[in-house]
TORZAZA-514405 format. One line per 10 residues: number of its first residue (from 1); their letters; for each residue x, y, z of C-alpha. Coordinates in steps of 0.25 Angstrom, whole numbers, always signed. Layout:
REM residues N
NUM	A	X,Y,Z | ... $
This chain:
REM residues 537
1	MKMTNSESTT	-2,-1,+0 | +7,+13,-3 | +4,+26,+6 | -3,+39,-1 | -1,+51,+1 | -16,+55,+9 | -20,+64,+21 | -21,+48,+30 | -6,+46,+27 | +2,+46,+40 $
11	VADLMAAELA	+15,+49,+42 | +18,+31,+46 | +13,+32,+31 | +23,+39,+25 | +33,+32,+33 | +28,+19,+28 | +28,+22,+16 | +42,+29,+13 | +46,+16,+20 | +41,+8,+9 $
21	AWGIRLIFGM	+49,+20,+2 | +62,+16,+4 | +60,+1,+2 | +59,-3,+16 | +51,-16,+15 | +52,-21,+30 | +49,-17,+45 | +50,-23,+57 | +45,-19,+70 | +33,-20,+79 $
31	PGESSLPLVD	+21,-13,+79 | +17,-5,+91 | +8,+8,+95 | +18,+18,+91 | +22,+14,+78 | +7,+8,+75 | +6,+19,+62 | +18,+16,+55 | +15,+1,+56 | +1,+5,+51 $
41	AIRRRDDLRY	+7,+11,+38 | +18,+0,+36 | +4,-9,+37 | -2,-3,+25 | +9,-4,+18 | +12,-15,+9 | +26,-13,+6 | +31,-12,+19 | +31,-24,+29 | +30,-22,+45 $
51	IVVRHEETAA	+37,-35,+50 | +35,-36,+65 | +43,-43,+75 | +41,-48,+88 | +53,-37,+94 | +57,-26,+88 | +73,-28,+91 | +70,-40,+81 | +65,-26,+69 | +76,-19,+69 $
61	MAASAYNKLT	+86,-34,+67 | +77,-37,+55 | +78,-24,+49 | +95,-26,+53 | +95,-37,+47 | +86,-33,+36 | +96,-21,+31 | +107,-30,+32 | +102,-42,+25 | +94,-32,+13 $
71	GGVAVCLTIA	+101,-18,+14 | +88,-12,+15 | +79,-4,+27 | +69,-11,+36 | +62,-3,+47 | +58,-8,+62 | +47,-1,+68 | +43,-3,+80 | +37,+6,+94 | +42,+16,+101 $
81	GPGATNLATG	+49,+15,+112 | +51,-2,+116 | +50,-5,+101 | +61,+5,+98 | +70,+1,+108 | +69,-14,+105 | +75,-9,+92 | +87,-5,+96 | +95,-19,+95 | +92,-22,+81 $
91	LYDAKEDRAS	+94,-7,+78 | +108,-9,+85 | +110,-21,+77 | +106,-10,+64 | +113,+1,+68 | +126,-8,+72 | +126,-16,+57 | +124,-1,+50 | +109,-7,+46 | +100,+1,+39 $
101	VLALNGQVKT	+88,+0,+48 | +78,+12,+51 | +70,+11,+65 | +53,+16,+63 | +49,+18,+79 | +36,+23,+84 | +36,+32,+95 | +25,+37,+103 | +16,+51,+101 | +22,+63,+101 $
111	QYVGPGGFQE	+15,+68,+112 | +21,+55,+121 | +36,+58,+118 | +43,+58,+130 | +44,+54,+145 | +31,+45,+149 | +28,+41,+134 | +22,+28,+132 | +35,+18,+125 | +40,+33,+123 $
121	IDQDAFFRPV	+56,+33,+122 | +67,+43,+116 | +68,+34,+103 | +78,+46,+96 | +86,+43,+108 | +87,+26,+107 | +90,+26,+94 | +99,+36,+93 | +112,+28,+95 | +108,+18,+84 $
131	TVFNNTISDR	+102,+25,+73 | +108,+34,+61 | +94,+41,+59 | +85,+42,+74 | +73,+52,+73 | +58,+53,+78 | +48,+60,+66 | +40,+71,+76 | +35,+78,+65 | +28,+68,+54 $
141	STAVELLTRA	+31,+78,+42 | +46,+74,+44 | +42,+57,+47 | +44,+54,+31 | +58,+63,+31 | +65,+56,+43 | +60,+41,+39 | +66,+44,+25 | +78,+49,+34 | +79,+37,+42 $
151	LRHAIIDHGV	+80,+29,+31 | +91,+36,+26 | +98,+36,+37 | +98,+22,+38 | +100,+17,+23 | +113,+28,+23 | +118,+26,+38 | +117,+14,+36 | +110,+11,+52 | +95,+11,+60 $
161	AQLSVPSDIQ	+86,+21,+58 | +75,+27,+68 | +63,+36,+66 | +54,+37,+79 | +38,+39,+75 | +28,+44,+85 | +15,+37,+83 | +7,+50,+82 | +16,+55,+69 | +16,+41,+60 $
171	KESLSASSCR	-1,+42,+63 | +1,+59,+58 | -3,+62,+43 | +8,+64,+33 | +7,+69,+18 | +20,+62,+11 | +20,+74,+3 | +23,+83,+16 | +34,+71,+19 | +50,+74,+17 $
181	REACLSDGAI	+58,+62,+14 | +73,+59,+10 | +78,+50,+1 | +89,+42,+1 | +102,+37,-8 | +98,+24,-14 | +112,+20,-18 | +123,+22,-5 | +134,+21,-13 | +148,+26,-9 $
191	VPAGDAARRA	+159,+24,-15 | +173,+30,-12 | +178,+44,-15 | +192,+48,-22 | +203,+37,-24 | +198,+29,-11 | +196,+18,-21 | +207,+19,-28 | +217,+20,-15 | +209,+7,-8 $
201	AEVIDRAERP	+215,+0,-22 | +228,+3,-20 | +230,-1,-7 | +221,-15,-9 | +231,-15,-22 | +244,-15,-13 | +237,-27,-4 | +243,-42,-6 | +233,-46,+3 | +219,-40,+4 $
211	VIVAGWGAMK	+208,-47,+12 | +195,-40,+9 | +185,-41,+21 | +170,-38,+17 | +162,-32,+30 | +145,-31,+28 | +148,-17,+22 | +152,-26,+10 | +139,-34,+7 | +136,-26,-4 $
221	AAGYVLDLAR	+149,-29,-10 | +152,-43,-10 | +155,-44,-24 | +162,-32,-23 | +169,-39,-14 | +173,-51,-21 | +176,-41,-33 | +188,-37,-25 | +193,-51,-17 | +195,-57,-32 $
231	KIGAPIVTTF	+203,-46,-37 | +212,-42,-27 | +211,-58,-22 | +207,-55,-7 | +200,-63,+5 | +188,-59,+7 | +184,-59,+24 | +173,-53,+28 | +165,-49,+40 | +157,-57,+48 $
241	RAKGIIPEDN	+145,-49,+44 | +150,-48,+29 | +149,-65,+30 | +145,-70,+17 | +145,-57,+12 | +154,-65,+2 | +150,-81,+2 | +159,-88,+8 | +163,-98,+1 | +170,-87,-7 $
251	EWVIGIHGHI	+183,-92,-11 | +186,-76,-9 | +179,-75,+5 | +188,-81,+18 | +178,-77,+29 | +175,-69,+40 | +185,-60,+48 | +183,-62,+63 | +184,-71,+73 | +173,-80,+67 $
261	GPPQAAEAVK	+177,-80,+54 | +188,-92,+47 | +203,-86,+52 | +207,-87,+37 | +199,-73,+37 | +207,-66,+49 | +220,-74,+44 | +218,-67,+29 | +216,-53,+35 | +228,-56,+43 $
271	DADLLITCGV	+236,-58,+32 | +229,-47,+25 | +238,-33,+19 | +223,-27,+16 | +210,-28,+20 | +199,-23,+11 | +187,-21,+21 | +172,-20,+13 | +162,-14,+22 | +168,-19,+36 $
281	GFSQYTGLPR	+164,-14,+49 | +178,-18,+57 | +169,-24,+67 | +177,-29,+80 | +173,-45,+77 | +179,-43,+61 | +191,-40,+67 | +201,-35,+55 | +215,-32,+59 | +217,-15,+57 $
291	DIPTVQVEID	+231,-18,+53 | +230,-19,+39 | +227,-10,+30 | +212,-8,+26 | +204,-5,+14 | +189,-1,+18 | +178,+0,+11 | +167,+4,+20 | +154,+13,+16 | +154,+18,+31 $
301	PLRIGRHPFA	+165,+30,+32 | +164,+28,+47 | +168,+13,+45 | +179,+17,+38 | +192,+18,+47 | +189,+8,+58 | +199,+0,+52 | +211,+5,+48 | +212,+8,+32 | +222,+9,+20 $
311	AALWGSVEHV	+211,+13,+12 | +197,+16,+14 | +185,+17,+4 | +173,+22,+9 | +160,+17,+1 | +151,+7,-1 | +159,-8,-3 | +149,-11,-14 | +153,+4,-21 | +168,+3,-16 $
321	LPDLVRRVRE	+173,-12,-21 | +168,-10,-37 | +179,+2,-39 | +188,-3,-30 | +189,-18,-35 | +190,-11,-50 | +203,-4,-44 | +211,-14,-38 | +220,-24,-44 | +217,-38,-48 $
331	RESGAVLQRI	+227,-48,-41 | +230,-63,-42 | +220,-70,-31 | +223,-86,-33 | +232,-87,-19 | +222,-80,-12 | +212,-88,-16 | +218,-101,-14 | +221,-95,+2 | +208,-91,+3 $
341	AGMKREWAET	+205,-106,-1 | +213,-111,+9 | +208,-102,+22 | +193,-103,+16 | +196,-118,+15 | +202,-120,+30 | +190,-111,+35 | +179,-121,+28 | +187,-133,+34 | +187,-125,+48 $
351	LDREADPDAV	+173,-124,+46 | +170,-137,+42 | +177,-142,+55 | +168,-134,+63 | +156,-139,+59 | +154,-153,+65 | +142,-162,+60 | +142,-169,+73 | +140,-161,+84 | +128,-161,+93 $
361	PLRPPYIMKI	+124,-149,+96 | +125,-145,+84 | +140,-135,+82 | +135,-121,+75 | +147,-123,+64 | +141,-135,+59 | +128,-127,+61 | +135,-116,+51 | +139,-126,+41 | +125,-131,+39 $
371	LSETLPEDAV	+120,-119,+39 | +128,-115,+26 | +127,-128,+19 | +109,-127,+22 | +107,-111,+21 | +104,-104,+6 | +115,-96,-2 | +105,-85,-1 | +101,-88,+13 | +99,-74,+22 $
381	ITIDVGENGW	+105,-77,+37 | +105,-70,+48 | +112,-72,+59 | +112,-69,+74 | +122,-64,+86 | +132,-77,+94 | +138,-90,+93 | +128,-93,+80 | +132,-80,+72 | +147,-82,+76 $
391	WFGRNFRMKN	+145,-98,+70 | +139,-91,+57 | +151,-82,+56 | +160,-94,+57 | +155,-104,+49 | +142,-102,+40 | +147,-101,+26 | +141,-89,+20 | +136,-92,+6 | +127,-80,-3 $
401	QRFAMSGYLG	+118,-79,+11 | +114,-63,+17 | +116,-63,+33 | +113,-53,+43 | +118,-54,+57 | +119,-43,+70 | +133,-36,+67 | +138,-27,+74 | +128,-28,+87 | +129,-43,+87 $
411	TMGFGLPGAI	+114,-45,+92 | +108,-56,+94 | +93,-61,+89 | +97,-56,+76 | +96,-66,+67 | +81,-70,+67 | +76,-55,+65 | +87,-53,+55 | +82,-67,+47 | +67,-63,+47 $
421	AGKLAYPDRT	+71,-49,+39 | +80,-58,+31 | +68,-67,+25 | +61,-52,+24 | +71,-48,+16 | +74,-59,+7 | +62,-69,+10 | +64,-80,-1 | +80,-82,+6 | +81,-92,+17 $
431	VVCITGDGGF	+83,-83,+31 | +92,-90,+42 | +93,-84,+55 | +106,-90,+62 | +103,-86,+76 | +106,-92,+91 | +97,-98,+101 | +101,-85,+108 | +98,-75,+98 | +86,-81,+93 $
441	AMVMGELLTA	+78,-82,+107 | +82,-66,+106 | +72,-64,+93 | +65,-78,+92 | +52,-70,+93 | +54,-65,+78 | +54,-82,+74 | +37,-77,+76 | +39,-65,+67 | +47,-73,+56 $
451	VKYNLPMVVV	+34,-85,+57 | +25,-71,+58 | +30,-66,+43 | +34,-78,+38 | +49,-79,+37 | +55,-91,+33 | +67,-91,+41 | +77,-100,+47 | +83,-99,+62 | +95,-108,+66 $
461	VLNNHELAMI	+97,-107,+80 | +108,-111,+85 | +105,-114,+98 | +116,-117,+110 | +106,-113,+121 | +116,-102,+125 | +122,-89,+122 | +133,-95,+115 | +142,-83,+111 | +139,-76,+124 $
471	TQEQKEAHYP	+146,-91,+129 | +158,-91,+121 | +161,-76,+125 | +161,-78,+139 | +170,-90,+136 | +178,-81,+129 | +177,-71,+139 | +180,-83,+150 | +166,-81,+157 | +161,-94,+161 $
481	PYATDLLNPD	+147,-97,+152 | +134,-87,+157 | +120,-82,+154 | +121,-90,+141 | +113,-102,+141 | +101,-101,+134 | +85,-107,+137 | +81,-110,+124 | +66,-115,+117 | +66,-125,+105 $
491	FAAYAGLCGG	+67,-115,+94 | +63,-123,+83 | +52,-126,+92 | +49,-112,+95 | +50,-108,+80 | +38,-119,+77 | +30,-109,+88 | +32,-100,+81 | +25,-102,+67 | +41,-106,+62 $
501	AGRRVTRPAD	+46,-120,+62 | +60,-125,+68 | +69,-136,+69 | +80,-141,+80 | +94,-147,+76 | +101,-156,+87 | +108,-164,+79 | +117,-157,+66 | +112,-168,+57 | +98,-161,+56 $
511	LRGALTEAIE	+105,-146,+55 | +104,-147,+39 | +91,-153,+38 | +81,-143,+48 | +91,-130,+40 | +86,-135,+28 | +71,-138,+34 | +71,-121,+40 | +76,-118,+24 | +65,-123,+19 $
521	ADRPFVVDIE	+54,-119,+29 | +44,-109,+27 | +43,-102,+40 | +54,-100,+50 | +64,-109,+55 | +69,-111,+68 | +82,-120,+66 | +86,-123,+82 | +99,-129,+79 | +106,-135,+95 $
531	TDPKRFE	+119,-129,+94 | +133,-131,+103 | +137,-117,+109 | +153,-120,+108 | +160,-115,+98 | +172,-125,+96 | +174,-133,+109 $
């Protein structure tokens, strides 16, 4: 249904129409008194879809995951006060991982703003630390202008924009002809100025053992990263968030650099005389050495220089690399490929040894091996934080799958709402959430959301009856295990009670069949795997 410009058009109607005009289709949240006019405006449109979740935190996580998986913007819409504050963890995930998200929040009627207002808080103050744009609509004539400004900031600044709308203003009549709006660049391409590319190419040409490090910022540039590797004979290592940017069986890819990746990747980096970093955030877990000259390609100018560089290229990785590839000299790469092949063979043999097919309870390396062999090559995968994510990063062998995680914030509970967003974005693909019993239990109510909206997906629960990552951290810090044991229900039976389906897996021989059944199911399906919490003992 398209809105017409009539006397009965309200602020909420025009805001909903503007969201649709910007190509937004998905809105996650929970309705309530202070957001009812906006909710009803959405109801009356056939080009917007309101996905009602069971907790506002997961609305924000789903919106964050949607941007990570698609590059598009999703919205979370909640009520004033507790609804708004419940968004905080999911919005902080988006902030830390630079995901574009719009948070629309109801607010109490303007006459009740201040002390004593029911469910009233200073939302501008509350959201200030997490946002790139943050405002409250206090005059109906500014509603569309502020909404478009919020969207511009979310997209251009790669972050969270928040807009609070008092419920009485949502209901006010407003003519479209009286509204101002702002537009957004359709192409955010940035390329280096001057001779920066020439200088970078000269640095690369002088190097004898260059290594390419691909980060999340290179996700749109995978083909160009591979072109550069082939031309200059450079191995490729990735950050954890960029795992699978190029299929891990590719002859140029060694694996993740960092404590969960192959030691061969760290060896290649340590031996390099030049690192070419593409969209890398230099987190503590990536752990790149600071004493190796670096050519840095990065769209965020504030990240340039966090790591010492010999040359820096400020720009979009997907727009910078084609020119850089043209400029660098071509090299013979047979010896490099031979060395990489040996490294990959060593690592594959390690992973195969770890994947014990007889151990009971099932060991995570074996679970990841069977997942790698079973999941379709175009699957969408979301992972949670904890031991499940650690084993995924180390032992899952990525092909052409898409994958999303809570990166810098590292929040438990991301996997399931991320999978809901993934299935809504890619309805024809297999969507898989890999989670632990701790992370799944935090958000397990959202399985009802998946059932309600008919979103078939696979939820793989590594059920070790404890917060295994915390137990490991206690061990490393020389503390005894304490407060990490979990009392769990039968997650497979729970899935059935929700209207989905599930299977418990206690024997290695049953895992492949359970996963195949889950992939082929026409409803959300939980594979509850009895898992050994120990690492390599």
